[in-house]
C-alpha positions as CSV (number, residue, x, y, z in Angstrom):
1,M,133.3,128.1,-48.1
2,K,136.3,126.0,-47.6
3,G,136.9,124.3,-44.1
4,T,140.2,124.8,-42.6
5,S,142.6,122.1,-42.2
6,S,143.2,120.6,-38.8
7,N,146.9,120.4,-39.8
8,A,147.2,123.9,-40.1
9,I,150.2,125.4,-38.4
10,V,149.5,128.4,-35.9
11,A,152.1,130.7,-35.8
12,P,153.4,131.5,-31.9
13,P,152.4,135.0,-30.5
14,K,155.0,137.4,-31.3
15,R,157.2,138.6,-28.1
16,L,156.9,142.0,-27.4
17,L,160.7,142.0,-26.5
18,D,163.6,140.5,-28.6
19,D,165.3,137.6,-26.8
20,E,168.5,139.5,-25.5
21,T,166.2,142.6,-24.1
22,Y,163.9,140.0,-22.4
23,S,166.8,138.1,-21.0
24,R,168.4,141.4,-19.7
25,L,164.9,142.4,-17.9
26,M,164.3,138.7,-16.4
27,G,167.9,139.3,-14.5
28,F,166.1,141.9,-12.6
29,V,162.9,140.0,-12.0
30,A,165.0,137.0,-10.9
31,G,167.1,139.2,-8.5
32,M,163.7,140.5,-6.8
33,C,162.7,136.7,-6.2
34,S,166.3,136.4,-4.5
35,G,165.8,139.4,-2.3
36,V,162.5,137.9,-0.9
37,A,164.0,134.6,0.0
38,K,166.9,136.1,1.3
39,N,165.5,138.6,3.9
40,S,162.9,135.9,4.7
41,V,165.4,133.7,6.0
42,G,168.2,135.7,7.3
43,H,167.0,139.0,9.1
44,P,167.1,137.5,12.5
45,F,170.7,136.4,12.1
46,D,171.4,139.7,10.7
47,T,169.9,141.5,14.0
48,V,172.3,139.7,16.1
49,K,175.4,140.2,14.0
50,V,174.7,144.0,14.1
51,R,174.2,144.3,17.8
52,L,177.2,142.4,18.6
53,Q,179.2,144.4,16.4
54,T,178.0,147.7,17.6
55,S,178.2,146.8,21.5
56,Q,181.6,146.2,21.6
57,G,183.5,147.2,25.0
58,T,180.0,147.8,26.4
59,G,179.6,144.3,28.1
60,R,175.8,144.2,26.9
61,F,176.3,140.8,25.4
62,H,178.7,137.9,26.0
63,G,178.2,136.1,22.7
64,P,175.8,135.4,20.2
65,L,173.5,133.1,22.0
66,D,173.5,135.7,25.1
67,C,172.2,138.3,22.6
68,V,169.5,136.1,21.2
69,L,168.2,135.3,24.8
70,K,168.7,138.9,25.8
71,T,166.8,140.2,22.9
72,V,163.9,137.7,23.1
73,R,163.3,138.1,27.0
74,Q,163.3,142.0,26.7
75,Q,161.7,142.7,23.3
76,G,160.3,139.5,22.4
77,I,160.5,137.7,19.0
78,R,159.9,141.2,17.5
79,G,163.1,142.3,18.7
80,L,164.9,139.9,16.3
81,Y,162.9,141.5,13.4
82,L,163.6,145.0,14.4
83,G,164.7,147.2,11.5
84,F,163.0,144.4,9.2
85,T,161.0,146.7,6.7
86,P,164.0,148.4,5.1
87,P,165.7,145.2,4.2
88,L,162.6,143.7,3.0
89,F,161.9,146.1,0.5
90,G,165.5,147.0,0.4
91,W,166.6,143.6,-0.5
92,I,164.0,143.1,-3.3
93,I,165.6,146.2,-4.8
94,M,169.0,145.6,-3.9
95,D,168.8,141.9,-5.2
96,S,167.3,143.2,-8.2
97,V,169.9,145.6,-8.9
98,L,172.7,143.4,-7.7
99,L,171.8,140.1,-9.6
100,G,170.3,142.0,-12.6
101,S,173.4,144.0,-13.2
102,L,175.4,140.8,-12.4
103,H,173.4,139.0,-15.3
104,N,173.7,142.0,-17.5
105,Y,177.5,142.5,-16.9
106,R,177.9,139.0,-17.6
107,M,176.0,139.3,-21.0
108,L,177.6,142.4,-22.0
109,L,181.3,140.9,-21.3
110,S,180.4,137.6,-23.0
111,K,179.3,139.5,-26.1
112,Y,181.8,142.1,-26.4
113,V,184.8,141.2,-24.6
114,Y,184.9,137.1,-24.5
115,N,183.1,136.7,-27.8
116,D,185.5,133.8,-28.7
117,H,184.6,131.9,-25.5
118,K,181.8,129.2,-25.5
119,S,180.9,130.5,-22.0
120,L,182.1,133.2,-19.8
121,P,185.5,132.3,-18.3
122,L,186.4,132.6,-14.4
123,S,187.8,135.9,-15.0
124,G,184.8,137.4,-16.7
125,C,182.6,136.0,-13.7
126,I,184.7,138.0,-11.1
127,I,184.8,141.0,-13.1
128,S,180.9,141.2,-13.5
129,G,180.6,140.0,-9.7
130,V,182.6,143.0,-8.5
131,M,181.1,145.7,-10.9
132,S,177.6,144.6,-9.6
133,G,178.9,145.0,-6.2
134,W,179.9,148.5,-6.9
135,T,176.7,149.3,-8.7
136,V,174.3,148.1,-5.8
137,S,176.3,150.0,-3.3
138,F,174.8,153.1,-4.4
139,I,171.1,151.8,-3.5
140,A,172.5,149.8,-0.4
141,A,174.2,152.6,1.4
142,P,171.0,154.4,2.5
143,V,168.8,151.2,3.1
144,E,171.8,149.8,5.4
145,L,172.0,153.0,7.2
146,A,168.3,152.7,8.1
147,K,168.4,149.1,9.1
148,A,171.4,149.6,11.1
149,K,170.4,152.4,13.3
150,L,167.0,150.6,14.0
151,Q,168.7,147.5,14.9
152,V,170.6,149.0,17.6
153,Q,167.7,150.7,19.3
154,Y,167.2,148.7,22.5
155,D,164.7,150.2,24.7
156,A,161.5,151.3,23.0
157,T,160.9,154.0,25.5
158,T,164.0,155.9,24.6
159,S,164.3,154.9,20.9
160,K,165.1,157.8,18.6
161,Y,163.7,156.5,15.4
162,K,160.1,154.9,14.9
163,G,161.0,153.6,11.6
164,P,162.8,153.2,8.5
165,I,161.0,156.2,7.0
166,D,161.8,158.4,10.1
167,V,165.4,157.4,10.0
168,I,165.7,158.6,6.3
169,K,163.8,161.8,7.3
170,K,166.0,162.9,10.4
171,V,169.1,161.8,8.8
172,Y,168.3,164.0,5.7
173,A,167.1,167.0,7.8
174,T,170.1,167.1,9.6
175,N,173.0,166.1,7.1
176,G,171.1,166.0,3.8
177,I,172.0,163.6,1.1
178,R,175.5,163.2,2.4
179,G,174.2,162.0,5.6
180,L,172.3,159.3,4.1
181,Y,175.5,158.1,2.0
182,K,178.0,158.4,5.1
183,G,178.4,154.8,4.5
184,L,179.0,154.7,0.9
185,I,182.9,154.2,1.0
186,S,182.6,151.6,3.6
187,T,180.0,149.8,1.4
188,L,182.1,149.8,-1.6
189,I,185.2,148.5,0.1
190,F,182.7,145.6,1.7
191,R,181.3,144.7,-1.6
192,T,184.9,144.7,-3.5
193,H,185.1,141.3,-1.6
194,F,182.6,140.0,-4.2
195,V,185.8,138.9,-6.1
196,Y,186.0,135.9,-3.7
197,W,182.1,135.3,-3.8
198,W,181.6,135.1,-7.6
199,G,184.8,133.4,-8.1
200,S,184.2,130.6,-5.9
201,Y,180.6,130.2,-7.0
202,E,181.6,129.7,-10.6
203,L,184.3,127.2,-9.5
204,L,181.9,125.2,-7.0
205,T,179.5,125.2,-9.8
206,R,181.7,123.8,-12.4
207,W,183.1,121.3,-9.9
208,F,179.4,120.1,-8.9
209,K,178.5,119.8,-12.4
210,K,181.6,117.6,-13.2
211,N,181.8,115.7,-10.2
212,T,178.1,114.8,-9.0
213,K,174.6,113.8,-10.3
214,L,172.9,116.6,-8.4
215,S,170.1,118.5,-10.3
216,D,170.6,122.2,-11.3
217,P,168.6,123.8,-8.6
218,A,170.6,121.7,-6.0
219,I,173.8,122.6,-7.4
220,N,172.9,126.5,-7.4
221,F,171.6,125.7,-3.7
222,W,174.9,124.4,-2.4
223,A,177.4,126.5,-4.6
224,G,175.4,129.4,-3.5
225,G,175.6,128.6,0.3
226,L,179.3,127.9,0.2
227,S,180.6,130.3,-1.9
228,A,178.9,132.9,0.2
229,S,179.8,131.5,3.7
230,L,183.5,130.2,2.8
231,G,184.4,132.5,0.0
232,F,182.8,135.7,0.9
233,W,182.0,136.1,4.5
234,T,185.4,134.6,5.8
235,T,187.3,137.2,3.7
236,A,184.8,140.2,4.2
237,Y,183.8,140.3,7.7
238,P,186.4,142.7,9.3
239,S,185.0,145.1,6.2
240,D,181.6,144.6,7.6
241,V,182.2,145.3,11.2
242,I,184.0,148.7,10.2
243,K,181.0,149.6,7.9
244,Q,178.5,148.9,10.7
245,V,180.5,150.8,13.2
246,V,180.8,153.9,10.6
247,L,176.9,153.6,9.9
248,C,176.0,153.5,13.7
249,N,178.5,156.0,15.3
250,D,177.9,159.7,14.5
251,K,181.5,160.7,14.8
252,Y,182.2,158.8,11.6
253,D,181.5,160.8,8.3
254,G,181.7,157.9,5.8
255,T,184.8,159.2,4.0
256,F,187.8,157.0,3.7
257,K,189.6,158.8,6.5
258,S,187.0,158.2,8.8
259,W,186.8,154.4,7.6
260,R,190.4,154.0,8.8
261,A,189.7,156.0,12.0
262,A,186.7,153.3,12.5
263,A,189.4,150.4,11.8
264,T,191.8,152.0,14.2
265,D,189.3,152.5,17.0
266,I,188.4,148.9,16.9
267,Y,191.7,147.6,16.8
268,R,192.8,149.8,19.9
269,S,189.5,148.7,21.9
270,R,189.6,144.9,21.1
271,G,192.3,144.1,18.9
272,L,192.1,141.7,15.8
273,K,189.2,139.8,17.7
274,G,187.3,143.1,17.4
275,F,187.1,142.6,13.5
276,F,185.4,139.4,14.3
277,R,182.9,140.4,16.6
278,G,179.3,138.5,15.7
279,F,181.1,136.4,13.0
280,L,179.2,133.1,14.2
281,P,175.7,134.6,13.6
282,S,176.6,136.2,10.3
283,F,178.5,133.0,9.2
284,L,175.5,130.7,10.3
285,R,173.2,133.0,8.5
286,S,175.4,133.4,5.1
287,F,174.6,129.7,4.0
288,P,170.8,129.2,4.3
289,T,170.1,132.8,3.2
290,N,172.5,132.9,-0.1
291,A,171.6,129.3,-1.0
292,A,168.0,130.1,-0.8
293,A,168.7,133.3,-2.7
294,L,170.7,131.9,-5.6
295,A,168.7,129.0,-5.8
296,A,165.5,131.3,-6.5
297,F,167.5,133.7,-8.8
298,E,168.9,130.6,-10.9
299,F,165.4,129.0,-11.1
300,V,163.7,131.9,-12.1
301,L,166.1,132.7,-15.0
302,R,166.2,128.8,-16.1
303,T,162.4,128.8,-16.3
304,S,162.0,132.0,-17.7
305,G,163.8,130.8,-20.8
306,A,166.3,133.9,-20.3
307,K,169.5,133.8,-22.0
308,K,172.6,133.0,-19.6
309,A,176.3,134.1,-20.4
């Protein structure tokens, strides 16, 4: 029997999926990793933000630091993590849908719309970003409703809801599916501001690559943090305030008419500054959470060998 040659070439194992399908699926996997990173870093900031946004005119808190101190004094560190479970699982799902759809929209635009370009141009990055924001809104609306209602419970003895599932059950029992999606219009309006996030993310990424010697992970970190804090939250914050008020106040039903009513009520009670109530913790939160999230997302895509647009 002839011996086998030590120089024989061994064929690599066949991949079950073709490269394009594999890349599309990895966008969703990378988004899940982003969600874990985002929620781990940002939830305490978010709790302070929501409490400040929804306590306007009550005199309960005098600012972000006062909110943190009173929350910790009355409820312990646990108070900053109230409503943590829905966004933990919610952000994993939402970032999977958000960034997975972003990655897929980029690939589709690159293949069918901008197929004569070497890489996706800025307009394609913006369009795919806004489309991904609208897509994830249908997942985000009930998750954010549960989170917001839990975050504004201040007294454990009189709490209406025991947890996220209890919120979903009670809202559904009272108002059905429509009740769970009362914040959909507000969520869609809020996420339309993704035009600024993904546009600035692309511009910053290009600038860092051209003008610095930073590594790819470092570029993703800095571009992700700066685009989220300066590009997105500074423009989208008033819409977020309106969204939270709609979610937490039962007199608003989530239609565009109620969105306008909530905006009018905020302006009448607090003026223009009412639309920036809680801005500081949100702004401070946006850099580390999104820097970590986008660094994780891009790292998984890069190391997995997935195609990029």
